[in-house]
A tleap script that builds the chain and sets N, CA, C and O, in Angstrom:
source leaprc.protein.ff14SB
mol = sequence {
  NMET ALA THR GLU VAL GLY SER SER MET ILE
  ALA ARG ARG ILE GLU THR ALA LEU VAL VAL
  ASP ASP CYS SER VAL VAL ARG MET LEU ASN
  THR LYS LEU LEU SER ILE LEU GLY VAL LYS
  VAL SER SER ALA LYS ASP GLY VAL GLU ALA
  VAL ALA MET TYR GLU ALA GLY GLU GLY ASN
  PHE ASP LEU ILE VAL MET ASP LEU GLU MET
  PRO ARG MET ASN GLY ILE GLU ALA THR THR
  GLU LEU ARG ALA MET GLY VAL ASP CYS MET
  ILE ILE GLY ALA THR ALA CYS ASP ASP VAL
  SER ARG ARG GLN ARG PHE MET GLU ALA GLY
  LEU ASP ARG LEU PHE ASN LYS PRO LEU THR
  ILE ALA ASN LEU GLN SER CYS LEU CASN
}
set mol.1.N position { -12.072 -2.620 14.034 }
set mol.1.CA position { -12.558 -2.467 12.683 }
set mol.1.C position { -11.697 -1.425 11.970 }
set mol.1.O position { -11.377 -0.384 12.544 }
set mol.2.N position { -11.327 -1.702 10.734 }
set mol.2.CA position { -10.501 -0.775 9.970 }
set mol.2.C position { -11.335 0.411 9.498 }
set mol.2.O position { -12.491 0.262 9.101 }
set mol.3.N position { -10.730 1.576 9.549 }
set mol.3.CA position { -11.421 2.775 9.107 }
set mol.3.C position { -10.532 3.594 8.202 }
set mol.3.O position { -9.307 3.544 8.307 }
set mol.4.N position { -11.144 4.341 7.321 }
set mol.4.CA position { -10.415 5.204 6.415 }
set mol.4.C position { -10.029 6.483 7.143 }
set mol.4.O position { -10.836 7.047 7.882 }
set mol.5.N position { -8.801 6.941 6.938 }
set mol.5.CA position { -8.338 8.154 7.585 }
set mol.5.C position { -8.331 9.330 6.627 }
set mol.5.O position { -8.699 10.437 7.022 }
set mol.6.N position { -7.927 9.130 5.392 }
set mol.6.CA position { -7.846 10.250 4.454 }
set mol.6.C position { -8.086 9.781 3.045 }
set mol.6.O position { -8.065 8.582 2.769 }
set mol.7.N position { -8.316 10.730 2.143 }
set mol.7.CA position { -8.557 10.347 0.765 }
set mol.7.C position { -8.234 11.486 -0.179 }
set mol.7.O position { -8.669 12.620 0.019 }
set mol.8.N position { -7.468 11.169 -1.206 }
set mol.8.CA position { -7.223 12.105 -2.295 }
set mol.8.C position { -7.122 11.315 -3.593 }
set mol.8.O position { -6.470 11.745 -4.544 }
set mol.9.N position { -7.778 10.148 -3.621 }
set mol.9.CA position { -7.614 9.235 -4.729 }
set mol.9.C position { -8.327 9.720 -5.976 }
set mol.9.O position { -9.355 10.394 -5.905 }
set mol.10.N position { -7.766 9.367 -7.109 }
set mol.10.CA position { -8.367 9.621 -8.409 }
set mol.10.C position { -8.964 8.296 -8.864 }
set mol.10.O position { -8.305 7.259 -8.784 }
set mol.11.N position { -10.209 8.322 -9.342 }
set mol.11.CA position { -10.879 7.092 -9.755 }
set mol.11.C position { -10.143 6.453 -10.927 }
set mol.11.O position { -9.839 7.124 -11.913 }
set mol.12.N position { -9.861 5.166 -10.820 }
set mol.12.CA position { -9.243 4.397 -11.896 }
set mol.12.C position { -9.501 2.922 -11.651 }
set mol.12.O position { -9.755 2.511 -10.519 }
set mol.13.N position { -9.438 2.137 -12.693 }
set mol.13.CA position { -9.668 0.697 -12.571 }
set mol.13.C position { -8.413 0.026 -11.995 }
set mol.13.O position { -7.295 0.284 -12.441 }
set mol.14.N position { -8.620 -0.826 -11.013 }
set mol.14.CA position { -7.514 -1.527 -10.366 }
set mol.14.C position { -7.523 -2.988 -10.822 }
set mol.14.O position { -8.457 -3.733 -10.525 }
set mol.15.N position { -6.475 -3.389 -11.547 }
set mol.15.CA position { -6.364 -4.774 -12.012 }
set mol.15.C position { -5.171 -5.494 -11.406 }
set mol.15.O position { -5.181 -6.718 -11.274 }
set mol.16.N position { -4.128 -4.729 -11.032 }
set mol.16.CA position { -2.922 -5.321 -10.454 }
set mol.16.C position { -2.542 -4.574 -9.186 }
set mol.16.O position { -2.783 -3.374 -9.056 }
set mol.17.N position { -1.943 -5.307 -8.251 }
set mol.17.CA position { -1.549 -4.688 -6.984 }
set mol.17.C position { -0.247 -5.281 -6.476 }
set mol.17.O position { 0.097 -6.428 -6.761 }
set mol.18.N position { 0.466 -4.461 -5.715 }
set mol.18.CA position { 1.652 -4.887 -4.995 }
set mol.18.C position { 1.366 -4.731 -3.508 }
set mol.18.O position { 1.039 -3.636 -3.048 }
set mol.19.N position { 1.487 -5.812 -2.760 }
set mol.19.CA position { 1.306 -5.793 -1.310 }
set mol.19.C position { 2.691 -5.764 -0.671 }
set mol.19.O position { 3.504 -6.660 -0.896 }
set mol.20.N position { 2.956 -4.726 0.128 }
set mol.20.CA position { 4.265 -4.549 0.763 }
set mol.20.C position { 4.081 -4.608 2.273 }
set mol.20.O position { 3.489 -3.708 2.868 }
set mol.21.N position { 4.591 -5.675 2.891 }
set mol.21.CA position { 4.460 -5.852 4.341 }
set mol.21.C position { 5.507 -6.856 4.792 }
set mol.21.O position { 5.752 -7.851 4.111 }
set mol.22.N position { 6.124 -6.601 5.936 }
set mol.22.CA position { 7.150 -7.510 6.434 }
set mol.22.C position { 6.566 -8.765 7.075 }
set mol.22.O position { 7.288 -9.740 7.282 }
set mol.23.N position { 5.304 -8.759 7.384 }
set mol.23.CA position { 4.651 -9.918 8.014 }
set mol.23.C position { 4.045 -10.815 6.939 }
set mol.23.O position { 3.161 -10.390 6.195 }
set mol.24.N position { 4.522 -12.053 6.862 }
set mol.24.CA position { 4.043 -12.964 5.825 }
set mol.24.C position { 2.546 -13.255 5.951 }
set mol.24.O position { 1.867 -13.445 4.942 }
set mol.25.N position { 2.032 -13.291 7.169 }
set mol.25.CA position { 0.597 -13.546 7.372 }
set mol.25.C position { -0.231 -12.381 6.812 }
set mol.25.O position { -1.255 -12.604 6.166 }
set mol.26.N position { 0.208 -11.150 7.055 }
set mol.26.CA position { -0.507 -9.980 6.539 }
set mol.26.C position { -0.420 -9.947 5.015 }
set mol.26.O position { -1.405 -9.641 4.344 }
set mol.27.N position { 0.759 -10.262 4.466 }
set mol.27.CA position { 0.888 -10.320 2.994 }
set mol.27.C position { -0.083 -11.344 2.422 }
set mol.27.O position { -0.750 -11.084 1.420 }
set mol.28.N position { -0.159 -12.508 3.061 }
set mol.28.CA position { -1.048 -13.566 2.580 }
set mol.28.C position { -2.514 -13.135 2.678 }
set mol.28.O position { -3.288 -13.358 1.747 }
set mol.29.N position { -2.896 -12.523 3.794 }
set mol.29.CA position { -4.274 -12.076 3.992 }
set mol.29.C position { -4.650 -11.013 2.953 }
set mol.29.O position { -5.695 -11.116 2.310 }
set mol.30.N position { -3.797 -9.992 2.788 }
set mol.30.CA position { -4.110 -8.928 1.833 }
set mol.30.C position { -4.118 -9.440 0.399 }
set mol.30.O position { -4.917 -8.993 -0.423 }
set mol.31.N position { -3.223 -10.382 0.104 }
set mol.31.CA position { -3.213 -11.001 -1.226 }
set mol.31.C position { -4.516 -11.745 -1.470 }
set mol.31.O position { -5.095 -11.649 -2.552 }
set mol.32.N position { -4.978 -12.479 -0.476 }
set mol.32.CA position { -6.237 -13.236 -0.602 }
set mol.32.C position { -7.419 -12.291 -0.797 }
set mol.32.O position { -8.260 -12.530 -1.664 }
set mol.33.N position { -7.495 -11.222 -0.005 }
set mol.33.CA position { -8.604 -10.275 -0.132 }
set mol.33.C position { -8.630 -9.641 -1.526 }
set mol.33.O position { -9.685 -9.554 -2.155 }
set mol.34.N position { -7.479 -9.208 -1.996 }
set mol.34.CA position { -7.421 -8.595 -3.334 }
set mol.34.C position { -7.742 -9.606 -4.426 }
set mol.34.O position { -8.404 -9.275 -5.410 }
set mol.35.N position { -7.272 -10.841 -4.251 }
set mol.35.CA position { -7.568 -11.896 -5.236 }
set mol.35.C position { -9.059 -12.177 -5.312 }
set mol.35.O position { -9.593 -12.389 -6.400 }
set mol.36.N position { -9.733 -12.181 -4.177 }
set mol.36.CA position { -11.184 -12.374 -4.142 }
set mol.36.C position { -11.873 -11.288 -4.967 }
set mol.36.O position { -12.904 -11.530 -5.594 }
set mol.37.N position { -11.289 -10.088 -4.957 }
set mol.37.CA position { -11.854 -8.958 -5.701 }
set mol.37.C position { -11.407 -8.943 -7.167 }
set mol.37.O position { -11.707 -8.003 -7.903 }
set mol.38.N position { -10.692 -9.988 -7.583 }
set mol.38.CA position { -10.300 -10.107 -8.986 }
set mol.38.C position { -9.029 -9.372 -9.365 }
set mol.38.O position { -8.778 -9.133 -10.547 }
set mol.39.N position { -8.223 -9.012 -8.374 }
set mol.39.CA position { -6.986 -8.282 -8.621 }
set mol.39.C position { -5.820 -9.267 -8.652 }
set mol.39.O position { -5.722 -10.149 -7.800 }
set mol.40.N position { -4.933 -9.111 -9.644 }
set mol.40.CA position { -3.708 -9.913 -9.724 }
set mol.40.C position { -2.686 -9.281 -8.779 }
set mol.40.O position { -2.419 -8.082 -8.862 }
set mol.41.N position { -2.109 -10.096 -7.870 }
set mol.41.CA position { -1.296 -9.551 -6.776 }
set mol.41.C position { 0.128 -10.096 -6.799 }
set mol.41.O position { 0.357 -11.287 -7.013 }
set mol.42.N position { 1.077 -9.192 -6.573 }
set mol.42.CA position { 2.475 -9.527 -6.297 }
set mol.42.C position { 2.776 -9.006 -4.897 }
set mol.42.O position { 2.002 -8.223 -4.345 }
set mol.43.N position { 3.903 -9.438 -4.318 }
set mol.43.CA position { 4.203 -8.965 -2.972 }
set mol.43.C position { 5.689 -8.679 -2.801 }
set mol.43.O position { 6.539 -9.179 -3.537 }
set mol.44.N position { 5.961 -7.854 -1.801 }
set mol.44.CA position { 7.319 -7.521 -1.385 }
set mol.44.C position { 7.339 -7.512 0.135 }
set mol.44.O position { 6.353 -7.136 0.770 }
set mol.45.N position { 8.472 -7.930 0.727 }
set mol.45.CA position { 8.507 -8.039 2.195 }
set mol.45.C position { 8.915 -6.757 2.893 }
set mol.45.O position { 8.865 -6.684 4.121 }
set mol.46.N position { 9.323 -5.736 2.132 }
set mol.46.CA position { 9.635 -4.439 2.729 }
set mol.46.C position { 9.788 -3.393 1.638 }
set mol.46.O position { 9.684 -3.695 0.450 }
set mol.47.N position { 10.038 -2.158 2.058 }
set mol.47.CA position { 10.169 -1.065 1.109 }
set mol.47.C position { 11.337 -1.228 0.159 }
set mol.47.O position { 11.255 -0.818 -0.999 }
set mol.48.N position { 12.425 -1.821 0.630 }
set mol.48.CA position { 13.592 -2.034 -0.224 }
set mol.48.C position { 13.207 -2.904 -1.425 }
set mol.48.O position { 13.550 -2.582 -2.563 }
set mol.49.N position { 12.499 -4.000 -1.169 }
set mol.49.CA position { 12.069 -4.879 -2.260 }
set mol.49.C position { 11.100 -4.171 -3.201 }
set mol.49.O position { 11.187 -4.337 -4.418 }
set mol.50.N position { 10.191 -3.396 -2.659 }
set mol.50.CA position { 9.212 -2.684 -3.496 }
set mol.50.C position { 9.913 -1.695 -4.424 }
set mol.50.O position { 9.632 -1.660 -5.622 }
set mol.51.N position { 10.821 -0.894 -3.877 }
set mol.51.CA position { 11.557 0.076 -4.685 }
set mol.51.C position { 12.407 -0.643 -5.725 }
set mol.51.O position { 12.478 -0.209 -6.875 }
set mol.52.N position { 13.051 -1.738 -5.330 }
set mol.52.CA position { 13.885 -2.506 -6.263 }
set mol.52.C position { 13.066 -3.049 -7.433 }
set mol.52.O position { 13.553 -3.095 -8.563 }
set mol.53.N position { 11.844 -3.454 -7.173 }
set mol.53.CA position { 10.981 -3.946 -8.253 }
set mol.53.C position { 10.764 -2.847 -9.296 }
set mol.53.O position { 10.836 -3.100 -10.498 }
set mol.54.N position { 10.500 -1.640 -8.831 }
set mol.54.CA position { 10.295 -0.524 -9.757 }
set mol.54.C position { 11.585 -0.152 -10.465 }
set mol.54.O position { 11.568 0.149 -11.659 }
set mol.55.N position { 12.700 -0.166 -9.753 }
set mol.55.CA position { 13.991 0.153 -10.375 }
set mol.55.C position { 14.350 -0.860 -11.457 }
set mol.55.O position { 14.990 -0.511 -12.449 }
set mol.56.N position { 13.939 -2.120 -11.268 }
set mol.56.CA position { 14.229 -3.183 -12.225 }
set mol.56.C position { 13.198 -3.232 -13.365 }
set mol.56.O position { 13.277 -4.090 -14.244 }
set mol.57.N position { 12.247 -2.316 -13.340 }
set mol.57.CA position { 11.228 -2.304 -14.379 }
set mol.57.C position { 10.126 -3.325 -14.184 }
set mol.57.O position { 9.351 -3.589 -15.104 }
set mol.58.N position { 10.048 -3.902 -12.995 }
set mol.58.CA position { 9.045 -4.921 -12.698 }
set mol.58.C position { 7.825 -4.344 -11.990 }
set mol.58.O position { 6.924 -5.090 -11.608 }
set mol.59.N position { 7.786 -3.051 -11.813 }
set mol.59.CA position { 6.706 -2.435 -11.048 }
set mol.59.C position { 5.783 -1.633 -11.921 }
set mol.59.O position { 6.004 -0.444 -12.150 }
set mol.60.N position { 4.750 -2.278 -12.408 }
set mol.60.CA position { 3.734 -1.577 -13.188 }
set mol.60.C position { 2.376 -1.955 -12.609 }
set mol.60.O position { 1.595 -2.676 -13.230 }
set mol.61.N position { 2.112 -1.450 -11.400 }
set mol.61.CA position { 0.909 -1.834 -10.672 }
set mol.61.C position { -0.091 -0.684 -10.654 }
set mol.61.O position { 0.279 0.486 -10.747 }
set mol.62.N position { -1.360 -1.042 -10.532 }
set mol.62.CA position { -2.426 -0.041 -10.411 }
set mol.62.C position { -2.599 0.405 -8.958 }
set mol.62.O position { -3.129 1.484 -8.692 }
set mol.63.N position { -2.149 -0.432 -8.024 }
set mol.63.CA position { -2.344 -0.189 -6.598 }
set mol.63.C position { -1.159 -0.750 -5.823 }
set mol.63.O position { -0.662 -1.833 -6.131 }
set mol.64.N position { -0.717 -0.013 -4.827 }
set mol.64.CA position { 0.271 -0.525 -3.875 }
set mol.64.C position { -0.357 -0.429 -2.491 }
set mol.64.O position { -0.862 0.623 -2.099 }
set mol.65.N position { -0.320 -1.539 -1.753 }
set mol.65.CA position { -0.777 -1.569 -0.362 }
set mol.65.C position { 0.485 -1.589 0.481 }
set mol.65.O position { 1.218 -2.578 0.483 }
set mol.66.N position { 0.745 -0.495 1.204 }
set mol.66.CA position { 2.018 -0.277 1.893 }
set mol.66.C position { 1.840 -0.296 3.409 }
set mol.66.O position { 1.032 0.453 3.959 }
set mol.67.N position { 2.602 -1.160 4.075 }
set mol.67.CA position { 2.665 -1.173 5.542 }
set mol.67.C position { 3.497 0.021 6.001 }
set mol.67.O position { 4.375 0.478 5.268 }
set mol.68.N position { 3.237 0.526 7.189 }
set mol.68.CA position { 4.027 1.620 7.734 }
set mol.68.C position { 5.328 1.114 8.356 }
set mol.68.O position { 6.411 1.576 7.996 }
set mol.69.N position { 5.223 0.178 9.279 }
set mol.69.CA position { 6.381 -0.271 10.050 }
set mol.69.C position { 7.009 -1.512 9.422 }
set mol.69.O position { 6.431 -2.598 9.464 }
set mol.70.N position { 8.202 -1.342 8.839 }
set mol.70.CA position { 8.945 -2.448 8.245 }
set mol.70.C position { 10.431 -2.208 8.466 }
set mol.70.O position { 10.867 -1.059 8.539 }
set mol.71.N position { 11.224 -3.289 8.574 }
set mol.71.CA position { 12.672 -3.121 8.692 }
set mol.71.C position { 13.281 -2.672 7.354 }
set mol.71.O position { 12.620 -2.722 6.317 }
set mol.72.N position { 14.487 -2.253 7.389 }
set mol.72.CA position { 15.282 -1.804 6.232 }
set mol.72.C position { 14.751 -0.516 5.625 }
set mol.72.O position { 15.486 0.470 5.573 }
set mol.73.N position { 13.504 -0.479 5.163 }
set mol.73.CA position { 12.900 0.733 4.619 }
set mol.73.C position { 11.421 0.707 4.969 }
set mol.73.O position { 10.682 -0.159 4.500 }
set mol.74.N position { 10.987 1.662 5.800 }
set mol.74.CA position { 9.591 1.663 6.237 }
set mol.74.C position { 8.673 2.245 5.158 }
set mol.74.O position { 9.129 2.647 4.087 }
set mol.75.N position { 7.403 2.279 5.453 }
set mol.75.CA position { 6.418 2.735 4.473 }
set mol.75.C position { 6.546 4.201 4.100 }
set mol.75.O position { 6.290 4.572 2.955 }
set mol.76.N position { 6.940 5.040 5.053 }
set mol.76.CA position { 7.132 6.462 4.761 }
set mol.76.C position { 8.278 6.622 3.763 }
set mol.76.O position { 8.146 7.318 2.756 }
set mol.77.N position { 9.403 5.969 4.057 }
set mol.77.CA position { 10.572 6.058 3.179 }
set mol.77.C position { 10.285 5.469 1.800 }
set mol.77.O position { 10.641 6.061 0.781 }
set mol.78.N position { 9.644 4.309 1.771 }
set mol.78.CA position { 9.363 3.651 0.493 }
set mol.78.C position { 8.386 4.466 -0.348 }
set mol.78.O position { 8.585 4.621 -1.553 }
set mol.79.N position { 7.341 4.982 0.271 }
set mol.79.CA position { 6.362 5.787 -0.461 }
set mol.79.C position { 7.012 7.051 -1.005 }
set mol.79.O position { 6.769 7.434 -2.150 }
set mol.80.N position { 7.835 7.698 -0.190 }
set mol.80.CA position { 8.547 8.896 -0.634 }
set mol.80.C position { 9.432 8.573 -1.833 }
set mol.80.O position { 9.440 9.308 -2.821 }
set mol.81.N position { 10.172 7.480 -1.746 }
set mol.81.CA position { 11.074 7.069 -2.831 }
set mol.81.C position { 10.298 6.730 -4.100 }
set mol.81.O position { 10.685 7.149 -5.191 }
set mol.82.N position { 9.217 5.984 -3.971 }
set mol.82.CA position { 8.414 5.615 -5.142 }
set mol.82.C position { 7.826 6.849 -5.822 }
set mol.82.O position { 7.854 6.954 -7.048 }
set mol.83.N position { 7.302 7.765 -5.047 }
set mol.83.CA position { 6.752 9.001 -5.630 }
set mol.83.C position { 7.854 9.811 -6.315 }
set mol.83.O position { 7.620 10.392 -7.375 }
set mol.84.N position { 9.058 9.857 -5.721 }
set mol.84.CA position { 10.176 10.579 -6.324 }
set mol.84.C position { 10.611 9.935 -7.641 }
set mol.84.O position { 11.149 10.605 -8.523 }
set mol.85.N position { 10.373 8.631 -7.762 }
set mol.85.CA position { 10.697 7.911 -8.997 }
set mol.85.C position { 9.630 8.116 -10.069 }
set mol.85.O position { 9.786 7.655 -11.200 }
set mol.86.N position { 8.556 8.800 -9.719 }
set mol.86.CA position { 7.488 9.048 -10.674 }
set mol.86.C position { 6.349 8.046 -10.637 }
set mol.86.O position { 5.494 8.051 -11.522 }
set mol.87.N position { 6.322 7.188 -9.629 }
set mol.87.CA position { 5.229 6.220 -9.497 }
set mol.87.C position { 3.963 6.991 -9.180 }
set mol.87.O position { 3.888 7.697 -8.174 }
set mol.88.N position { 2.961 6.851 -10.050 }
set mol.88.CA position { 1.730 7.625 -9.856 }
set mol.88.C position { 0.501 6.771 -9.609 }
set mol.88.O position { -0.619 7.282 -9.621 }
set mol.89.N position { 0.695 5.462 -9.381 }
set mol.89.CA position { -0.458 4.618 -9.078 }
set mol.89.C position { -0.975 4.953 -7.684 }
set mol.89.O position { -0.316 5.657 -6.920 }
set mol.90.N position { -2.142 4.448 -7.368 }
set mol.90.CA position { -2.710 4.635 -6.040 }
set mol.90.C position { -1.860 3.872 -5.023 }
set mol.90.O position { -1.553 2.696 -5.219 }
set mol.91.N position { -1.488 4.542 -3.949 }
set mol.91.CA position { -0.795 3.884 -2.837 }
set mol.91.C position { -1.650 4.078 -1.595 }
set mol.91.O position { -1.939 5.202 -1.182 }
set mol.92.N position { -2.052 2.940 -1.003 }
set mol.92.CA position { -2.805 3.022 0.240 }
set mol.92.C position { -1.930 2.488 1.364 }
set mol.92.O position { -1.215 1.501 1.195 }
set mol.93.N position { -1.996 3.142 2.493 }
set mol.93.CA position { -1.249 2.715 3.658 }
set mol.93.C position { -2.115 1.866 4.563 }
set mol.93.O position { -3.337 2.010 4.606 }
set mol.94.N position { -1.447 0.973 5.288 }
set mol.94.CA position { -2.125 0.140 6.272 }
set mol.94.C position { -1.250 0.110 7.514 }
set mol.94.O position { -0.060 -0.194 7.435 }
set mol.95.N position { -1.839 0.424 8.658 }
set mol.95.CA position { -1.033 0.471 9.875 }
set mol.95.C position { -1.867 0.207 11.123 }
set mol.95.O position { -3.076 0.436 11.159 }
set mol.96.N position { -1.177 -0.278 12.133 }
set mol.96.CA position { -1.776 -0.410 13.461 }
set mol.96.C position { -1.294 0.725 14.360 }
set mol.96.O position { -1.689 0.809 15.523 }
set mol.97.N position { -0.455 1.586 13.830 }
set mol.97.CA position { 0.109 2.705 14.591 }
set mol.97.C position { -0.985 3.718 14.931 }
set mol.97.O position { -1.793 4.079 14.076 }
set mol.98.N position { -1.003 4.171 16.182 }
set mol.98.CA position { -2.000 5.170 16.569 }
set mol.98.C position { -1.373 6.541 16.813 }
set mol.98.O position { -2.060 7.452 17.274 }
set mol.99.N position { -0.089 6.706 16.516 }
set mol.99.CA position { 0.604 7.988 16.651 }
set mol.99.C position { 0.145 8.921 15.532 }
set mol.99.O position { 0.471 8.704 14.365 }
set mol.100.N position { -0.601 9.946 15.886 }
set mol.100.CA position { -1.212 10.841 14.901 }
set mol.100.C position { -0.162 11.511 14.022 }
set mol.100.O position { -0.359 11.620 12.812 }
set mol.101.N position { 0.937 11.958 14.596 }
set mol.101.CA position { 1.955 12.645 13.796 }
set mol.101.C position { 2.649 11.682 12.830 }
set mol.101.O position { 2.985 12.070 11.712 }
set mol.102.N position { 2.863 10.446 13.244 }
set mol.102.CA position { 3.480 9.449 12.351 }
set mol.102.C position { 2.523 9.104 11.216 }
set mol.102.O position { 2.947 8.967 10.068 }
set mol.103.N position { 1.253 8.963 11.523 }
set mol.103.CA position { 0.252 8.695 10.487 }
set mol.103.C position { 0.195 9.861 9.494 }
set mol.103.O position { 0.066 9.650 8.288 }
set mol.104.N position { 0.290 11.076 10.005 }
set mol.104.CA position { 0.276 12.253 9.137 }
set mol.104.C position { 1.498 12.263 8.223 }
set mol.104.O position { 1.380 12.579 7.039 }
set mol.105.N position { 2.665 11.921 8.756 }
set mol.105.CA position { 3.882 11.849 7.929 }
set mol.105.C position { 3.735 10.791 6.848 }
set mol.105.O position { 4.215 10.969 5.728 }
set mol.106.N position { 3.075 9.695 7.179 }
set mol.106.CA position { 2.829 8.628 6.196 }
set mol.106.C position { 1.952 9.169 5.062 }
set mol.106.O position { 2.254 8.959 3.888 }
set mol.107.N position { 0.885 9.854 5.412 }
set mol.107.CA position { 0.015 10.455 4.387 }
set mol.107.C position { 0.806 11.454 3.529 }
set mol.107.O position { 0.698 11.454 2.303 }
set mol.108.N position { 1.587 12.290 4.180 }
set mol.108.CA position { 2.336 13.327 3.469 }
set mol.108.C position { 3.428 12.764 2.567 }
set mol.108.O position { 3.900 13.453 1.663 }
set mol.109.N position { 3.832 11.526 2.803 }
set mol.109.CA position { 4.835 10.878 1.959 }
set mol.109.C position { 4.295 10.607 0.560 }
set mol.109.O position { 5.059 10.384 -0.379 }
set mol.110.N position { 2.967 10.628 0.432 }
set mol.110.CA position { 2.374 10.418 -0.888 }
set mol.110.C position { 1.270 9.383 -0.953 }
set mol.110.O position { 0.923 8.911 -2.036 }
set mol.111.N position { 0.716 9.026 0.193 }
set mol.111.CA position { -0.403 8.077 0.185 }
set mol.111.C position { -1.650 8.722 -0.405 }
set mol.111.O position { -1.855 9.933 -0.318 }
set mol.112.N position { -2.471 7.876 -1.004 }
set mol.112.CA position { -3.796 8.311 -1.448 }
set mol.112.C position { -4.830 8.103 -0.355 }
set mol.112.O position { -5.773 8.882 -0.218 }
set mol.113.N position { -4.642 7.030 0.429 }
set mol.113.CA position { -5.551 6.719 1.528 }
set mol.113.C position { -4.761 6.006 2.611 }
set mol.113.O position { -3.704 5.430 2.356 }
set mol.114.N position { -5.294 6.057 3.825 }
set mol.114.CA position { -4.672 5.365 4.949 }
set mol.114.C position { -5.758 4.649 5.738 }
set mol.114.O position { -6.763 5.248 6.120 }
set mol.115.N position { -5.542 3.353 5.977 }
set mol.115.CA position { -6.492 2.533 6.719 }
set mol.115.C position { -5.810 1.929 7.944 }
set mol.115.O position { -4.601 1.699 7.952 }
set mol.116.N position { -6.610 1.677 8.972 }
set mol.116.CA position { -6.136 0.910 10.117 }
set mol.116.C position { -6.083 -0.556 9.726 }
set mol.116.O position { -6.884 -1.029 8.920 }
set mol.117.N position { -5.115 -1.275 10.318 }
set mol.117.CA position { -5.055 -2.728 10.135 }
set mol.117.C position { -6.042 -3.374 11.083 }
set mol.117.O position { -6.294 -2.835 12.160 }
set mol.118.N position { -6.598 -4.494 10.725 }
set mol.118.CA position { -6.402 -5.199 9.458 }
set mol.118.C position { -7.299 -4.622 8.371 }
set mol.118.O position { -8.392 -4.124 8.640 }
set mol.119.N position { -6.810 -4.702 7.139 }
set mol.119.CA position { -7.647 -4.278 6.015 }
set mol.119.C position { -8.829 -5.228 5.875 }
set mol.119.O position { -8.759 -6.395 6.259 }
set mol.120.N position { -9.898 -4.709 5.324 }
set mol.120.CA position { -11.098 -5.519 5.085 }
set mol.120.C position { -11.454 -5.454 3.605 }
set mol.120.O position { -10.946 -4.619 2.856 }
set mol.121.N position { -12.332 -6.352 3.212 }
set mol.121.CA position { -12.843 -6.331 1.834 }
set mol.121.C position { -13.458 -4.954 1.550 }
set mol.121.O position { -13.255 -4.392 0.473 }
set mol.122.N position { -14.199 -4.420 2.507 }
set mol.122.CA position { -14.850 -3.115 2.310 }
set mol.122.C position { -13.825 -2.008 2.079 }
set mol.122.O position { -14.028 -1.147 1.223 }
set mol.123.N position { -12.704 -2.024 2.851 }
set mol.123.CA position { -11.639 -1.031 2.628 }
set mol.123.C position { -11.136 -1.116 1.199 }
set mol.123.O position { -11.041 -0.111 0.493 }
set mol.124.N position { -10.818 -2.329 0.788 }
set mol.124.CA position { -10.223 -2.522 -0.536 }
set mol.124.C position { -11.233 -2.233 -1.643 }
set mol.124.O position { -10.874 -1.635 -2.657 }
set mol.125.N position { -12.469 -2.639 -1.470 }
set mol.125.CA position { -13.495 -2.343 -2.482 }
set mol.125.C position { -13.663 -0.861 -2.667 }
set mol.125.O position { -13.941 -0.406 -3.776 }
set mol.126.N position { -13.501 -0.092 -1.606 }
set mol.126.CA position { -13.663 1.355 -1.720 }
set mol.126.C position { -12.560 1.978 -2.587 }
set mol.126.O position { -12.690 3.119 -3.030 }
set mol.127.N position { -11.490 1.239 -2.825 }
set mol.127.CA position { -10.380 1.725 -3.657 }
set mol.127.C position { -10.476 1.231 -5.102 }
set mol.127.O position { -9.758 1.715 -5.977 }
set mol.128.N position { -11.355 0.280 -5.343 }
set mol.128.CA position { -11.470 -0.347 -6.670 }
set mol.128.C position { -12.636 0.245 -7.455 }
set mol.128.O position { -13.645 0.660 -6.886 }
set mol.129.N position { -12.469 0.273 -8.774 }
set mol.129.CA position { -13.592 0.695 -9.660 }
set mol.129.C position { -13.894 -0.414 -10.607 }
set mol.129.O position { -14.793 -0.288 -11.439 }
savepdb mol mol.pdb
quit
């Protein structure tokens, strides 16, 4: 069962989201869950694509769901880069990693919340207003 690890989120309405995960099945699942909750969803297969979307002016999302482990640019690197670019939307992490120090580095990169995979409707609803 997925559980929340940390929270520093500011309440705001979530209408659009970017799902960033290298696994197409996880992207599809998270897209479906967010769509059920009425959120318009786009996706990226890794951190490189997510950062490129923002650099190209295509990234104006209320929420980013970021995987930790991805090729090319992982979730820590992508979150750090997005925050350095001034991205201030809510970013939630999703991971199956149980390494406490790695999870802490992920949070410190700029996450608002961190959940264990798989995400659930309840996890996502707790982020929506």
